[in-house]
ROGULO-296488 format. One record per residue (C-alpha): residue in one letter; x, y, z. Coordinates in nm, 2 decimals. Example, Ala and Ser with C-alpha at 12.3 -4.5 7.8 and 13.67 -1.06 7.14 Angstrom:
2
+------+--------+--------+--------+
| code |     c1 |     c2 |     c3 |
+------+--------+--------+--------+
|    A |   1.23 |  -0.45 |   0.78 |
|    S |   1.37 |  -0.11 |   0.71 |
+------+--------+--------+--------+
end
This chain:
299
+------+--------+--------+--------+
| code |     c1 |     c2 |     c3 |
+------+--------+--------+--------+
|    M |   0.00 |   0.00 |   0.00 |
|    K |   0.12 |   0.35 |  -0.07 |
|    I |   0.24 |   0.55 |   0.22 |
|    K |  -0.02 |   0.83 |   0.16 |
|    N |  -0.30 |   0.57 |   0.17 |
|    I |  -0.16 |   0.43 |   0.50 |
|    K |  -0.17 |   0.77 |   0.65 |
|    T |  -0.53 |   0.81 |   0.53 |
|    V |  -0.63 |   0.47 |   0.68 |
|    L |  -0.47 |   0.55 |   1.02 |
|    T |  -0.62 |   0.90 |   1.03 |
|    K |  -0.97 |   0.77 |   0.96 |
|    K |  -0.93 |   0.49 |   1.21 |
|    I |  -0.83 |   0.72 |   1.49 |
|    K |  -1.10 |   0.97 |   1.40 |
|    S |  -1.36 |   0.69 |   1.41 |
|    W |  -1.22 |   0.58 |   1.75 |
|    V |  -1.24 |   0.93 |   1.89 |
|    R |  -1.60 |   0.96 |   1.78 |
|    S |  -1.69 |   0.66 |   1.99 |
|    I |  -1.59 |   0.84 |   2.31 |
|    D |  -1.85 |   1.03 |   2.51 |
|    P |  -1.81 |   1.40 |   2.41 |
|    K |  -1.81 |   1.49 |   2.78 |
|    E |  -1.48 |   1.31 |   2.82 |
|    V |  -1.29 |   1.61 |   2.69 |
|    A |  -0.96 |   1.51 |   2.86 |
|    V |  -0.97 |   1.16 |   2.70 |
|    I |  -1.03 |   1.30 |   2.35 |
|    A |  -0.76 |   1.56 |   2.40 |
|    A |  -0.51 |   1.30 |   2.51 |
|    I |  -0.58 |   1.09 |   2.20 |
|    E |  -0.57 |   1.38 |   1.95 |
|    K |  -0.25 |   1.52 |   2.10 |
|    D |  -0.04 |   1.22 |   2.21 |
|    T |  -0.13 |   0.92 |   1.99 |
|    I |   0.13 |   0.72 |   1.81 |
|    V |   0.05 |   0.42 |   1.60 |
|    S |   0.34 |   0.17 |   1.57 |
|    G |   0.41 |  -0.20 |   1.51 |
|    G |   0.26 |  -0.46 |   1.30 |
|    A |  -0.03 |  -0.26 |   1.14 |
|    I |   0.20 |  -0.04 |   0.94 |
|    T |   0.42 |  -0.33 |   0.84 |
|    S |   0.11 |  -0.53 |   0.72 |
|    M |  -0.02 |  -0.24 |   0.51 |
|    L |   0.33 |  -0.18 |   0.35 |
|    M |   0.34 |  -0.55 |   0.26 |
|    N |  -0.03 |  -0.56 |   0.14 |
|    E |  -0.14 |  -0.79 |   0.41 |
|    K |  -0.44 |  -0.79 |   0.64 |
|    V |  -0.41 |  -0.57 |   0.95 |
|    N |  -0.48 |  -0.77 |   1.27 |
|    D |  -0.50 |  -0.47 |   1.50 |
|    Y |  -0.37 |  -0.12 |   1.55 |
|    D |  -0.13 |  -0.07 |   1.84 |
|    I |  -0.17 |   0.27 |   2.00 |
|    Y |   0.09 |   0.44 |   2.22 |
|    F |   0.10 |   0.77 |   2.40 |
|    K |   0.38 |   1.03 |   2.43 |
|    T |   0.31 |   1.10 |   2.80 |
|    V |   0.23 |   0.90 |   3.11 |
|    E |  -0.05 |   1.15 |   3.18 |
|    S |  -0.23 |   1.08 |   2.85 |
|    A |  -0.19 |   0.70 |   2.89 |
|    T |  -0.33 |   0.73 |   3.24 |
|    V |  -0.64 |   0.93 |   3.14 |
|    V |  -0.72 |   0.69 |   2.86 |
|    A |  -0.66 |   0.38 |   3.07 |
|    E |  -0.89 |   0.51 |   3.35 |
|    Y |  -1.16 |   0.58 |   3.10 |
|    Y |  -1.16 |   0.23 |   2.95 |
|    L |  -1.13 |   0.06 |   3.29 |
|    K |  -1.44 |   0.26 |   3.40 |
|    E |  -1.62 |   0.15 |   3.08 |
|    Y |  -1.51 |  -0.21 |   3.14 |
|    K |  -1.66 |  -0.20 |   3.49 |
|    K |  -1.99 |  -0.10 |   3.34 |
|    L |  -1.98 |  -0.42 |   3.13 |
|    K |  -1.89 |  -0.64 |   3.43 |
|    P |  -2.10 |  -0.50 |   3.72 |
|    D |  -2.13 |  -0.84 |   3.89 |
|    S |  -1.75 |  -0.91 |   3.91 |
|    P |  -1.61 |  -0.79 |   4.25 |
|    R |  -1.25 |  -0.85 |   4.12 |
|    I |  -1.31 |  -0.61 |   3.83 |
|    Q |  -1.49 |  -0.35 |   4.03 |
|    E |  -1.20 |  -0.31 |   4.27 |
|    A |  -0.94 |  -0.26 |   4.00 |
|    Y |  -0.78 |   0.07 |   3.95 |
|    I |  -0.50 |   0.24 |   3.74 |
|    K |  -0.17 |   0.32 |   3.91 |
|    V |   0.16 |   0.46 |   3.79 |
|    E |   0.46 |   0.28 |   3.92 |
|    D |   0.82 |   0.36 |   3.81 |
|    G |   0.69 |   0.57 |   3.53 |
|    R |   0.46 |   0.30 |   3.39 |
|    V |   0.09 |   0.28 |   3.38 |
|    L |  -0.05 |  -0.04 |   3.53 |
|    V |  -0.38 |  -0.20 |   3.62 |
|    H |  -0.39 |  -0.30 |   3.99 |
|    I |  -0.63 |  -0.50 |   4.20 |
|    P |  -0.57 |  -0.46 |   4.57 |
|    S |  -0.63 |  -0.83 |   4.66 |
|    I |  -0.42 |  -0.97 |   4.37 |
|    G |  -0.18 |  -0.70 |   4.25 |
|    I |  -0.10 |  -0.62 |   3.89 |
|    T |  -0.30 |  -0.86 |   3.68 |
|    E |  -0.50 |  -0.93 |   3.37 |
|    I |  -0.88 |  -0.89 |   3.34 |
|    P |  -1.00 |  -1.11 |   3.05 |
|    D |  -1.32 |  -1.13 |   2.86 |
|    D |  -1.43 |  -1.50 |   2.84 |
|    K |  -1.51 |  -1.44 |   2.47 |
|    T |  -1.17 |  -1.31 |   2.38 |
|    E |  -1.01 |  -1.53 |   2.10 |
|    P |  -0.64 |  -1.56 |   2.05 |
|    E |  -0.48 |  -1.45 |   1.72 |
|    S |  -0.47 |  -1.73 |   1.47 |
|    D |  -0.14 |  -1.91 |   1.42 |
|    N |  -0.23 |  -2.00 |   1.07 |
|    P |  -0.06 |  -1.75 |   0.83 |
|    D |  -0.34 |  -1.79 |   0.58 |
|    D |  -0.58 |  -1.64 |   0.83 |
|    N |  -0.36 |  -1.33 |   0.86 |
|    V |  -0.30 |  -1.25 |   0.50 |
|    N |  -0.53 |  -1.06 |   0.27 |
|    Q |  -0.42 |  -0.99 |  -0.08 |
|    Y |  -0.47 |  -0.62 |  -0.15 |
|    D |  -0.41 |  -0.47 |  -0.49 |
|    P |  -0.17 |  -0.17 |  -0.42 |
|    E |  -0.31 |   0.02 |  -0.71 |
|    N |  -0.68 |  -0.04 |  -0.62 |
|    V |  -0.85 |   0.29 |  -0.55 |
|    E |  -1.08 |   0.10 |  -0.31 |
|    E |  -0.80 |  -0.03 |  -0.09 |
|    I |  -0.85 |   0.23 |   0.19 |
|    K |  -1.22 |   0.13 |   0.21 |
|    T |  -1.12 |  -0.24 |   0.21 |
|    V |  -0.88 |  -0.20 |   0.50 |
|    L |  -1.12 |   0.00 |   0.71 |
|    N |  -1.41 |  -0.24 |   0.63 |
|    K |  -1.66 |   0.05 |   0.64 |
|    D |  -1.82 |   0.04 |   0.30 |
|    N |  -1.81 |  -0.34 |   0.25 |
|    E |  -2.03 |  -0.44 |   0.54 |
|    P |  -2.39 |  -0.35 |   0.64 |
|    E |  -2.43 |  -0.09 |   0.92 |
|    T |  -2.50 |  -0.24 |   1.26 |
|    E |  -2.60 |  -0.09 |   1.59 |
|    K |  -2.31 |  -0.26 |   1.77 |
|    P |  -2.12 |  -0.01 |   1.99 |
|    L |  -1.77 |   0.05 |   1.86 |
|    Y |  -1.44 |   0.04 |   2.04 |
|    K |  -1.55 |  -0.13 |   2.37 |
|    P |  -1.30 |  -0.28 |   2.60 |
|    K |  -1.28 |  -0.66 |   2.58 |
|    F |  -0.95 |  -0.74 |   2.75 |
|    I |  -0.74 |  -0.55 |   3.00 |
|    S |  -0.39 |  -0.65 |   3.11 |
|    S |  -0.09 |  -0.49 |   3.27 |
|    N |   0.04 |  -0.42 |   2.93 |
|    A |  -0.25 |  -0.30 |   2.72 |
|    I |  -0.63 |  -0.25 |   2.68 |
|    T |  -0.77 |  -0.44 |   2.39 |
|    L |  -1.08 |  -0.28 |   2.23 |
|    T |  -1.32 |  -0.42 |   1.98 |
|    D |  -1.28 |  -0.31 |   1.62 |
|    D |  -0.90 |  -0.38 |   1.61 |
|    I |  -0.76 |  -0.12 |   1.85 |
|    Q |  -0.51 |  -0.21 |   2.12 |
|    V |  -0.42 |   0.07 |   2.36 |
|    V |  -0.07 |   0.00 |   2.50 |
|    I |  -0.05 |   0.16 |   2.84 |
|    R |   0.28 |   0.01 |   2.97 |
|    F |   0.52 |   0.21 |   2.75 |
|    T |   0.51 |   0.59 |   2.68 |
|    G |   0.73 |   0.84 |   2.52 |
|    D |   0.83 |   0.97 |   2.18 |
|    I |   0.88 |   0.73 |   1.89 |
|    T |   1.25 |   0.67 |   1.97 |
|    E |   1.17 |   0.58 |   2.33 |
|    I |   0.88 |   0.35 |   2.24 |
|    H |   1.10 |   0.17 |   1.98 |
|    K |   1.35 |   0.08 |   2.26 |
|    N |   1.10 |  -0.19 |   2.36 |
|    Y |   1.08 |  -0.33 |   2.00 |
|    D |   1.29 |  -0.63 |   1.89 |
|    F |   1.29 |  -0.65 |   1.51 |
|    T |   1.38 |  -0.38 |   1.26 |
|    H |   1.08 |  -0.43 |   1.04 |
|    C |   0.84 |  -0.33 |   1.32 |
|    K |   1.00 |   0.01 |   1.38 |
|    C |   0.77 |   0.22 |   1.17 |
|    A |   0.53 |   0.47 |   1.33 |
|    F |   0.26 |   0.73 |   1.26 |
|    D |   0.23 |   1.05 |   1.47 |
|    Y |  -0.14 |   1.14 |   1.47 |
|    S |  -0.10 |   1.49 |   1.59 |
|    N |   0.11 |   1.61 |   1.29 |
|    K |   0.02 |   1.32 |   1.05 |
|    N |   0.39 |   1.24 |   1.00 |
|    M |   0.50 |   0.88 |   0.90 |
|    F |   0.83 |   0.74 |   1.01 |
|    I |   0.96 |   0.45 |   0.80 |
|    H |   1.33 |   0.36 |   0.79 |
|    D |   1.51 |   0.22 |   0.49 |
|    D |   1.64 |  -0.07 |   0.70 |
|    A |   1.28 |  -0.16 |   0.79 |
|    L |   1.17 |  -0.16 |   0.43 |
|    E |   1.47 |  -0.38 |   0.34 |
|    C |   1.37 |  -0.63 |   0.60 |
|    M |   1.02 |  -0.64 |   0.48 |
|    L |   1.13 |  -0.68 |   0.12 |
|    N |   1.34 |  -0.98 |   0.21 |
|    K |   1.12 |  -1.11 |   0.50 |
|    E |   1.42 |  -1.10 |   0.72 |
|    L |   1.41 |  -1.09 |   1.10 |
|    R |   1.68 |  -0.86 |   1.21 |
|    Y |   1.71 |  -0.83 |   1.59 |
|    T |   1.81 |  -0.49 |   1.72 |
|    T |   1.84 |  -0.58 |   2.09 |
|    S |   1.54 |  -0.54 |   2.32 |
|    R |   1.44 |  -0.51 |   2.68 |
|    Y |   1.25 |  -0.84 |   2.64 |
|    P |   1.47 |  -1.10 |   2.46 |
|    L |   1.27 |  -1.39 |   2.60 |
|    C |   0.96 |  -1.26 |   2.43 |
|    S |   1.16 |  -1.21 |   2.11 |
|    I |   1.27 |  -1.57 |   2.10 |
|    M |   0.92 |  -1.69 |   2.14 |
|    R |   0.80 |  -1.46 |   1.87 |
|    I |   1.03 |  -1.61 |   1.61 |
|    R |   0.80 |  -1.91 |   1.55 |
|    K |   0.51 |  -1.68 |   1.45 |
|    F |   0.72 |  -1.50 |   1.18 |
|    I |   0.87 |  -1.82 |   1.05 |
|    D |   0.52 |  -1.97 |   1.00 |
|    R |   0.45 |  -1.66 |   0.79 |
|    G |   0.75 |  -1.71 |   0.56 |
|    W |   1.01 |  -1.49 |   0.74 |
|    H |   1.36 |  -1.61 |   0.80 |
|    I |   1.63 |  -1.55 |   1.06 |
|    N |   2.00 |  -1.64 |   1.07 |
|    A |   2.20 |  -1.79 |   1.36 |
|    G |   2.37 |  -1.46 |   1.44 |
|    Q |   2.04 |  -1.29 |   1.52 |
|    I |   1.94 |  -1.58 |   1.75 |
|    L |   2.28 |  -1.56 |   1.92 |
|    K |   2.22 |  -1.19 |   2.00 |
|    M |   1.89 |  -1.27 |   2.16 |
|    A |   2.05 |  -1.55 |   2.37 |
|    W |   2.32 |  -1.30 |   2.47 |
|    D |   2.07 |  -1.05 |   2.59 |
|    L |   1.87 |  -1.32 |   2.77 |
|    N |   2.18 |  -1.44 |   2.95 |
|    K |   2.21 |  -1.11 |   3.13 |
|    L |   1.87 |  -1.17 |   3.30 |
|    D |   1.79 |  -1.36 |   3.62 |
|    L |   1.49 |  -1.57 |   3.52 |
|    N |   1.50 |  -1.74 |   3.86 |
|    N |   1.35 |  -1.41 |   3.98 |
|    V |   0.98 |  -1.45 |   3.92 |
|    H |   0.93 |  -1.07 |   3.88 |
|    V |   1.19 |  -1.07 |   3.61 |
|    L |   1.03 |  -1.37 |   3.44 |
|    R |   0.69 |  -1.21 |   3.45 |
|    D |   0.82 |  -0.89 |   3.30 |
|    Q |   1.00 |  -1.09 |   3.03 |
|    L |   0.68 |  -1.27 |   2.93 |
|    I |   0.51 |  -0.95 |   2.84 |
|    G |   0.34 |  -0.98 |   2.51 |
|    V |   0.34 |  -1.36 |   2.53 |
|    D |   0.02 |  -1.56 |   2.56 |
|    S |  -0.07 |  -1.48 |   2.92 |
|    A |  -0.33 |  -1.76 |   2.94 |
|    Y |  -0.05 |  -2.01 |   2.87 |
|    F |   0.20 |  -1.89 |   3.12 |
|    G |  -0.02 |  -1.73 |   3.38 |
|    H |  -0.07 |  -2.05 |   3.58 |
|    L |   0.30 |  -2.13 |   3.57 |
|    L |   0.38 |  -1.79 |   3.71 |
|    Y |   0.12 |  -1.84 |   3.98 |
|    L |   0.27 |  -2.17 |   4.09 |
|    I |   0.62 |  -2.03 |   4.09 |
|    E |   0.52 |  -1.73 |   4.31 |
|    K |   0.32 |  -1.97 |   4.54 |
|    K |   0.62 |  -2.20 |   4.58 |
|    Q |   0.86 |  -1.91 |   4.65 |
|    S |   0.61 |  -1.77 |   4.90 |
|    E |   0.58 |  -2.10 |   5.08 |
|    K |   0.96 |  -2.14 |   5.09 |
|    Q |   1.00 |  -1.79 |   5.24 |
|    N |   0.74 |  -1.85 |   5.50 |
|    N |   0.90 |  -2.18 |   5.60 |
|    S |   1.24 |  -2.02 |   5.64 |
|    E |   1.09 |  -1.75 |   5.86 |
|    D |   0.93 |  -2.01 |   6.09 |
|    I |   1.27 |  -2.17 |   6.16 |
+------+--------+--------+--------+
end
């Protein structure tokens, strides 16, 4: 897809999202319009003429991320009035990061039972767009190809310590804030490091990222989360990407610097990995460590 069309798609998507917010929530709307950055897989998918799974939204400031997170947690509580666990949740800022906290549990995830995981089948995640098709913007946004419904748009369906997932393909990342350079410090592969600044409509696409897309090459750039990066390799290989041994060695080198025996480090490293799969494991590790500590105190 042409870059000018990608900018149009992203602009229309965010405008549609903003229209879904109660007009009285002036601070929320202002935060989105002033501080929104789109980065990650959506831009890569459009550049490669593939289907967009979701749009990852980041914010330039902790303040904006907090305002938006509090709004959607409030909306989620309206959808789950009979859940005491959800009703006692609140947003907190810890070490410069925005987190969801439940007093009786701590930082946690608040799932929707109907949430479905992303398909691992690459055929489910590819849609052949014609780059020269004048209708491609409408196709991506799916606005003119489907009948109008009364279904409310952009409602929260999953909340975690990392992000708030909304219906209609929006994921609001609350854990990381800052300018594009700061946000990309958390990214692992070169091809993902493209971004769109909604406030000034500027697109940031590096030549190295385009080269990796053209060759379907995974190029590791170091990351704060090497364990997650290693686990993400399989997804890309299933979609036809390739990676050489040197890139894997760099991930292993970064991972070796971490103490995965520390459950807090392990939990942080599993960010972005299927939480349902590892959640119980983390719970058992924490329980075992707690029991061991209590036993040592009783001696």
